[in-house]
ROSE-4610 file (N, C-alpha, C; in Angstrom, 1 decimal, always signed):
// ROSE-4610
residu = [M/M/M/K/K/K/G/G/G/Y/Y/Y/G/G/G/W/W/W/R/R/R/L/L/L/V/V/V/I/I/I/A/A/A/F/F/F/V/V/V/V/V/V/L/L/L/G/G/G/L/L/L/A/A/A/Y/Y/Y/Y/Y/Y/F/F/F/F/F/F/V/V/V/Y/Y/Y/Q/Q/Q/R/R/R/E/E/E/T/T/T/P/P/P/A/A/A/P/P/P/A/A/A/T/T/T/D/D/D/E/E/E/K/K/K/I/I/I/W/W/W/A/A/A/S/S/S/K/K/K/V/V/V/E/E/E/A/A/A/M/M/M/A/A/A/Q/Q/Q/M/M/M/K/K/K/T/T/T/N/N/N/L/L/L/G/G/G/A/A/A/I/I/I/A/A/A/D/D/D/A/A/A/E/E/E/R/R/R/G/G/G/A/A/A/K/K/K/T/T/T/L/L/L/S/S/S/G/G/G/A/A/A/F/F/F/I/I/I/E/E/E/C/C/C/A/A/A/P/P/P/N/N/N/P/P/P/P/P/P/A/A/A/I/I/I/P/P/P/E/E/E/R/R/R/K/K/K/A/A/A/S/S/S/W/W/W/D/D/D/A/A/A/G/G/G/A/A/A/A/A/A/T/T/T/G/G/G/W/W/W/E/E/E/E/E/E/L/L/L/G/G/G/I/I/I/T/T/T/M/M/M/P/P/P/R/R/R/E/E/E/T/T/T/W/W/W/F/F/F/Q/Q/Q/Y/Y/Y/E/E/E/V/V/V/V/V/V/V/V/V/T/T/T/G/G/G/E/E/E/D/D/D/G/G/G/F/F/F/T/T/T/I/I/I/Y/Y/Y/A/A/A/R/R/R/T/T/T/L/L/L/A/A/A/E/E/E/G/G/G/V/V/V/L/L/L/L/L/L/E/E/E/Y/Y/Y/T/T/T/M/M/M/D/D/D/Q/Q/Q/D/D/D/N/N/N/N/N/N/L/L/L/S/S/S/Q/Q/Q/N/N/N]
num = [1/1/1/2/2/2/3/3/3/4/4/4/5/5/5/6/6/6/7/7/7/8/8/8/9/9/9/10/10/10/11/11/11/12/12/12/13/13/13/14/14/14/15/15/15/16/16/16/17/17/17/18/18/18/19/19/19/20/20/20/21/21/21/22/22/22/23/23/23/24/24/24/25/25/25/26/26/26/27/27/27/28/28/28/29/29/29/30/30/30/31/31/31/32/32/32/33/33/33/34/34/34/35/35/35/36/36/36/37/37/37/38/38/38/39/39/39/40/40/40/41/41/41/42/42/42/43/43/43/44/44/44/45/45/45/46/46/46/47/47/47/48/48/48/49/49/49/50/50/50/51/51/51/52/52/52/53/53/53/54/54/54/55/55/55/56/56/56/57/57/57/58/58/58/59/59/59/60/60/60/61/61/61/62/62/62/63/63/63/64/64/64/65/65/65/66/66/66/67/67/67/68/68/68/69/69/69/70/70/70/71/71/71/72/72/72/73/73/73/74/74/74/75/75/75/76/76/76/77/77/77/78/78/78/79/79/79/80/80/80/81/81/81/82/82/82/83/83/83/84/84/84/85/85/85/86/86/86/87/87/87/88/88/88/89/89/89/90/90/90/91/91/91/92/92/92/93/93/93/94/94/94/95/95/95/96/96/96/97/97/97/98/98/98/99/99/99/100/100/100/101/101/101/102/102/102/103/103/103/104/104/104/105/105/105/106/106/106/107/107/107/108/108/108/109/109/109/110/110/110/111/111/111/112/112/112/113/113/113/114/114/114/115/115/115/116/116/116/117/117/117/118/118/118/119/119/119/120/120/120/121/121/121/122/122/122/123/123/123/124/124/124/125/125/125/126/126/126/127/127/127/128/128/128/129/129/129/130/130/130/131/131/131/132/132/132/133/133/133/134/134/134/135/135/135/136/136/136/137/137/137/138/138/138/139/139/139/140/140/140/141/141/141/142/142/142/143/143/143/144/144/144/145/145/145]
x = [+36.3/+37.6/+38.6/+39.5/+40.4/+41.0/+42.7/+44.1/+44.1/+43.7/+43.4/+42.6/+41.1/+39.9/+41.1/+41.5/+41.8/+42.3/+43.2/+44.2/+44.0/+43.3/+42.5/+42.0/+41.4/+40.7/+41.5/+42.7/+43.9/+43.8/+44.7/+44.7/+43.5/+42.7/+41.8/+41.4/+42.0/+42.1/+43.0/+44.6/+45.7/+45.7/+44.5/+45.1/+44.3/+42.8/+41.4/+41.8/+43.2/+44.0/+45.1/+46.0/+46.6/+45.9/+45.0/+44.0/+43.6/+43.2/+43.2/+44.2/+44.8/+45.6/+47.0/+47.3/+47.9/+46.7/+45.7/+45.1/+43.9/+43.3/+41.6/+42.7/+43.5/+43.8/+44.3/+45.1/+46.0/+44.8/+43.7/+42.5/+41.7/+41.8/+41.2/+41.7/+40.8/+42.2/+42.5/+43.1/+43.6/+42.9/+42.1/+41.1/+42.1/+41.2/+41.8/+41.7/+42.3/+43.4/+44.4/+43.3/+43.4/+43.7/+43.6/+43.4/+42.3/+42.6/+41.7/+40.1/+39.8/+38.1/+38.0/+36.9/+35.8/+35.6/+35.8/+35.2/+33.4/+32.7/+31.5/+31.4/+30.9/+30.7/+29.0/+28.1/+26.7/+26.7/+27.1/+27.4/+27.7/+28.3/+29.4/+28.1/+27.5/+26.8/+25.2/+24.8/+23.5/+23.9/+25.7/+25.6/+25.9/+26.3/+26.5/+25.8/+24.3/+23.5/+22.3/+22.4/+22.4/+22.1/+24.0/+24.3/+24.4/+24.4/+23.3/+22.3/+21.2/+19.7/+19.7/+20.2/+20.6/+21.3/+22.8/+22.8/+22.2/+21.4/+20.0/+19.0/+18.9/+18.1/+18.2/+19.5/+20.3/+20.3/+20.5/+20.8/+18.7/+18.8/+16.1/+16.1/+16.9/+16.8/+17.6/+18.7/+19.7/+19.0/+18.3/+16.9/+16.3/+15.6/+14.3/+14.6/+16.1/+16.4/+17.3/+18.5/+18.6/+18.0/+17.9/+17.2/+18.9/+18.9/+20.2/+21.0/+20.9/+22.0/+23.2/+23.9/+25.6/+26.4/+26.9/+27.9/+28.8/+29.8/+30.7/+31.9/+33.2/+34.1/+33.9/+34.7/+35.2/+36.0/+35.2/+35.4/+35.9/+36.1/+38.1/+38.9/+39.7/+40.2/+40.7/+41.0/+41.3/+39.9/+40.1/+39.5/+39.7/+39.1/+40.3/+39.5/+40.6/+40.4/+40.3/+40.3/+40.0/+39.2/+38.8/+37.4/+38.4/+38.1/+38.7/+38.2/+38.8/+37.9/+36.6/+35.8/+35.4/+35.0/+35.3/+35.2/+34.9/+34.0/+32.8/+33.8/+34.9/+35.5/+36.8/+37.4/+38.0/+38.1/+36.9/+36.2/+35.5/+35.4/+34.7/+32.8/+32.1/+30.3/+30.0/+30.8/+29.8/+30.1/+30.1/+29.8/+28.6/+28.8/+27.5/+27.0/+25.8/+25.2/+25.2/+25.5/+25.7/+24.9/+26.2/+25.1/+26.5/+25.4/+26.0/+26.3/+28.0/+28.2/+29.1/+28.4/+29.7/+30.9/+31.7/+33.2/+34.5/+33.5/+34.5/+33.3/+34.6/+33.6/+34.0/+33.6/+34.9/+34.4/+33.9/+33.7/+33.8/+33.8/+34.7/+32.9/+32.4/+31.2/+31.4/+31.2/+31.6/+29.6/+29.1/+28.2/+28.9/+28.4/+28.2/+26.6/+26.8/+25.3/+25.5/+24.4/+24.0/+23.1/+22.5/+22.0/+21.0/+20.2/+19.3/+18.7/+18.2/+17.3/+18.3/+19.3/+20.0/+20.9/+21.8/+22.2/+23.5/+24.1/+24.9/+25.3/+24.8/+25.7/+26.6/+28.2/+29.0/+29.7/+29.5/+30.7/+31.5/+32.5/+33.8/+34.3/+34.7/+35.8/+36.8/+37.3/+38.6/+39.0/+38.0/+38.4/+38.3/+37.8/+37.9/+39.1/+40.0/+41.1/+40.5/+39.7/+39.1/+38.3/+38.2/+37.3/+35.7/+34.7/+33.4/+33.0/+31.7/+31.4/+29.7/+29.6/+27.7/+27.3/+26.3/+25.3/+24.1/+23.8/+22.6/+22.0/+20.7/+20.5/+19.6/+18.9/+17.6/+16.4/+15.5/+14.7/+15.3/+16.5/+16.7/+17.3/+17.8/+17.5/+19.6/+19.2/+20.6/+20.6/+22.5/+22.9/+24.2/+24.7/+26.4/+27.3/+28.2/+28.8/+29.6]
y = [+169.5/+168.8/+169.1/+169.6/+171.1/+169.6/+170.3/+169.2/+168.2/+169.5/+169.5/+168.1/+168.2/+167.0/+165.9/+165.8/+164.6/+163.8/+164.7/+164.1/+163.1/+164.1/+163.1/+162.2/+162.1/+160.7/+160.2/+160.1/+158.7/+158.2/+159.6/+159.2/+158.5/+158.8/+157.7/+155.9/+155.9/+155.3/+154.3/+155.2/+154.5/+154.4/+154.6/+154.1/+152.7/+152.7/+151.6/+150.5/+150.5/+149.1/+148.8/+149.8/+149.9/+149.4/+149.7/+148.8/+146.6/+147.1/+146.2/+145.3/+144.8/+144.6/+144.1/+144.8/+145.5/+144.2/+144.5/+144.8/+144.0/+144.0/+142.9/+141.7/+141.0/+140.1/+139.9/+139.8/+139.4/+138.7/+138.9/+138.7/+137.3/+137.5/+136.0/+135.1/+134.3/+132.9/+132.4/+131.2/+130.5/+129.0/+128.9/+127.4/+126.3/+125.2/+124.0/+123.1/+123.0/+122.2/+120.6/+120.2/+118.7/+117.7/+116.6/+115.6/+114.9/+114.1/+113.3/+113.7/+115.8/+116.0/+115.2/+115.0/+114.7/+116.3/+115.8/+117.2/+117.7/+116.3/+116.9/+115.1/+115.6/+114.2/+114.1/+115.2/+114.9/+114.0/+114.7/+113.7/+112.8/+112.5/+110.2/+110.0/+110.2/+109.9/+109.9/+110.4/+110.1/+109.2/+109.0/+108.2/+106.9/+106.6/+105.0/+105.0/+105.4/+104.8/+104.5/+105.6/+104.7/+103.9/+103.8/+102.3/+101.1/+101.1/+100.5/+99.8/+100.8/+100.3/+100.0/+99.9/+99.5/+98.5/+98.0/+96.8/+95.3/+96.2/+95.4/+94.9/+96.2/+95.0/+94.4/+94.1/+93.6/+92.4/+92.1/+91.5/+89.6/+90.9/+90.1/+90.0/+90.8/+90.0/+88.7/+88.6/+87.7/+86.5/+86.6/+85.7/+84.9/+85.6/+85.2/+84.8/+85.2/+85.1/+83.2/+82.9/+82.4/+81.7/+82.0/+81.5/+81.4/+82.3/+81.8/+84.1/+84.1/+85.3/+85.0/+86.4/+86.3/+86.9/+86.4/+86.7/+88.1/+88.7/+89.1/+90.3/+90.2/+90.5/+91.8/+92.5/+93.7/+94.6/+95.5/+96.2/+97.7/+98.8/+98.3/+97.8/+96.8/+95.5/+96.7/+97.3/+98.3/+99.4/+99.3/+100.4/+101.6/+102.9/+104.0/+105.7/+105.9/+107.3/+108.4/+108.3/+108.7/+108.5/+109.7/+108.8/+107.0/+106.8/+105.4/+105.0/+104.2/+103.6/+102.5/+102.5/+101.2/+100.9/+100.1/+98.2/+96.8/+97.0/+95.9/+93.9/+94.0/+93.3/+93.1/+94.3/+94.3/+93.0/+92.8/+91.9/+90.3/+89.4/+88.5/+88.6/+88.4/+88.4/+89.9/+90.6/+91.6/+92.1/+92.0/+91.0/+89.6/+89.1/+88.1/+89.1/+89.8/+90.6/+92.1/+92.1/+93.0/+94.5/+94.9/+96.5/+97.5/+98.1/+99.7/+100.7/+101.3/+102.0/+103.2/+103.8/+105.6/+105.0/+105.6/+104.7/+106.1/+107.0/+106.8/+106.6/+106.1/+105.7/+105.8/+107.0/+107.1/+105.7/+104.7/+103.7/+102.7/+101.2/+99.9/+98.5/+98.2/+97.6/+96.0/+95.4/+94.0/+93.4/+91.9/+91.4/+90.0/+89.8/+88.4/+87.9/+87.0/+85.5/+85.3/+86.0/+84.7/+84.2/+83.7/+82.6/+82.7/+81.4/+80.2/+82.7/+82.9/+84.0/+85.2/+85.2/+86.4/+86.8/+88.2/+88.4/+90.3/+90.6/+92.1/+92.7/+93.7/+94.4/+95.9/+95.5/+96.4/+97.8/+99.1/+100.0/+100.7/+101.1/+101.0/+102.2/+103.2/+104.1/+104.5/+105.4/+106.1/+107.6/+107.7/+109.0/+110.1/+109.4/+110.7/+110.2/+109.2/+108.9/+107.8/+107.0/+105.6/+105.5/+104.0/+103.4/+103.7/+103.6/+104.5/+102.7/+102.3/+101.7/+100.6/+100.8/+100.7/+100.0/+99.0/+98.0/+97.8/+97.5/+96.7/+95.9/+95.4/+93.6/+93.6/+92.2/+91.6/+92.5/+93.5/+93.8/+95.6/+95.5/+97.4/+98.4/+97.4/+98.2/+98.5/+99.8/+100.6/+101.1/+100.2/+100.8/+101.5/+101.7/+102.5/+101.9/+100.6/+100.3/+100.5]
z = [+205.8/+206.9/+206.5/+206.9/+206.0/+206.4/+206.7/+207.4/+208.6/+208.9/+210.8/+211.4/+210.7/+210.2/+209.8/+208.9/+208.7/+209.5/+209.3/+210.8/+211.8/+211.9/+213.9/+213.3/+212.1/+211.6/+211.8/+211.0/+211.1/+212.4/+212.9/+214.1/+215.1/+215.4/+215.7/+215.0/+214.1/+212.9/+213.5/+213.7/+214.0/+215.7/+216.8/+217.5/+217.9/+216.9/+216.6/+216.8/+215.1/+215.0/+216.4/+217.0/+217.4/+218.9/+218.9/+219.9/+219.6/+218.7/+218.9/+218.1/+218.1/+217.7/+218.3/+219.3/+220.7/+222.4/+221.7/+223.3/+223.2/+222.2/+222.1/+222.0/+220.4/+220.3/+221.3/+222.6/+223.5/+224.6/+224.4/+225.3/+224.9/+224.0/+223.3/+223.2/+224.3/+223.3/+222.7/+222.9/+221.8/+222.3/+220.3/+220.4/+220.5/+221.7/+222.0/+221.4/+221.3/+220.3/+220.1/+221.4/+222.4/+221.7/+221.0/+219.5/+220.6/+221.1/+222.4/+222.1/+222.3/+222.3/+221.1/+221.3/+220.6/+219.5/+218.2/+217.7/+217.0/+217.3/+217.7/+218.4/+219.2/+220.8/+219.9/+220.2/+219.8/+219.5/+217.8/+216.7/+216.6/+216.7/+216.9/+217.8/+218.9/+219.7/+219.1/+218.3/+217.9/+216.2/+215.7/+214.5/+215.6/+216.8/+217.3/+217.4/+217.9/+218.4/+217.0/+216.4/+215.0/+214.9/+214.1/+213.5/+214.9/+216.0/+216.8/+216.5/+216.0/+215.4/+214.3/+212.9/+211.9/+211.5/+213.0/+213.3/+213.1/+214.9/+215.4/+214.5/+213.4/+212.6/+211.5/+210.8/+209.9/+210.7/+211.8/+212.7/+212.6/+212.8/+212.6/+211.3/+210.6/+209.2/+209.5/+209.4/+209.2/+209.5/+210.9/+211.8/+211.5/+210.4/+209.8/+208.3/+207.4/+206.6/+206.6/+207.4/+208.0/+209.2/+209.5/+211.2/+211.8/+212.1/+213.0/+212.4/+214.1/+214.0/+213.7/+213.5/+212.3/+213.7/+214.4/+215.1/+214.3/+214.9/+213.8/+214.7/+214.2/+215.3/+215.0/+216.5/+216.4/+215.3/+215.0/+213.3/+214.2/+213.6/+213.4/+214.7/+214.0/+215.4/+216.3/+216.0/+217.9/+217.6/+219.6/+219.4/+219.5/+218.3/+218.2/+219.8/+219.3/+219.9/+219.4/+218.1/+217.0/+216.1/+215.0/+213.7/+212.5/+212.6/+212.2/+211.6/+210.5/+209.0/+209.5/+208.8/+209.2/+207.7/+207.6/+206.5/+206.7/+206.1/+206.0/+205.8/+205.2/+205.3/+206.1/+207.0/+207.5/+208.8/+209.3/+210.2/+209.7/+209.8/+210.0/+210.0/+209.7/+209.8/+209.3/+209.3/+208.3/+206.9/+206.7/+204.5/+205.4/+205.6/+205.5/+206.1/+207.2/+207.6/+206.9/+205.3/+204.5/+204.8/+206.3/+206.6/+205.8/+205.5/+205.2/+206.1/+206.4/+207.8/+207.2/+207.9/+207.8/+207.6/+206.5/+206.4/+207.7/+208.3/+209.0/+210.4/+211.1/+212.6/+214.2/+215.8/+216.4/+216.9/+216.8/+217.7/+216.5/+217.6/+217.9/+217.0/+216.3/+216.0/+216.9/+217.9/+217.3/+218.0/+217.1/+217.7/+218.1/+219.2/+220.0/+219.9/+219.5/+219.6/+221.0/+221.5/+223.1/+223.3/+222.0/+222.4/+220.8/+221.2/+219.3/+220.1/+220.7/+220.4/+221.0/+221.1/+220.9/+221.0/+220.8/+220.4/+221.2/+221.7/+222.3/+220.9/+221.2/+219.8/+221.2/+221.0/+221.1/+219.9/+220.8/+220.1/+221.7/+221.2/+222.1/+221.6/+222.2/+222.3/+223.1/+222.7/+223.8/+223.5/+222.3/+222.2/+223.6/+225.0/+225.7/+226.7/+226.3/+227.2/+227.3/+228.2/+229.4/+227.9/+228.5/+227.4/+228.1/+226.8/+227.1/+226.0/+226.3/+226.1/+225.9/+224.6/+224.9/+224.4/+224.4/+224.5/+223.9/+223.0/+222.6/+222.6/+223.1/+222.5/+222.2/+221.6/+220.9/+220.0/+221.9/+221.9/+222.2/+221.8/+221.4/+223.1/+223.6/+224.6/+225.1/+224.9/+224.6/+226.4/+226.2/+228.0/+228.1/+228.9/+229.0/+230.2/+229.7/+230.4/+231.5]
């Protein structure tokens, strides 16, 4: 491959690079950056269901040990639109319940005691721009409100 052959190879490389930068890249859509869209809704929902089950188990354990369910105030205090910090000391009842939760969550959790033998756990989020609320009762019945 003497002079003419190398020129032809270089010309094709230049044409390929020009096509890539001026045609192909412009056709590739930019990723969406809307902050209200969940980074991983499936993962957040799975974590929420696991957390509700863990809270229900802790409530049943508290009832066995002390004879009463423990009411827990909303935690985090505001319903999150994005990931928020969860701290047992941020709201009443959680430290007494003695549950360990993930440090960051998409949901606000609350436990309302509905009588001597019942409780309802609430999980709320504003991650999609509207209020999503899930509940679980003492029998582990999960529902979306």
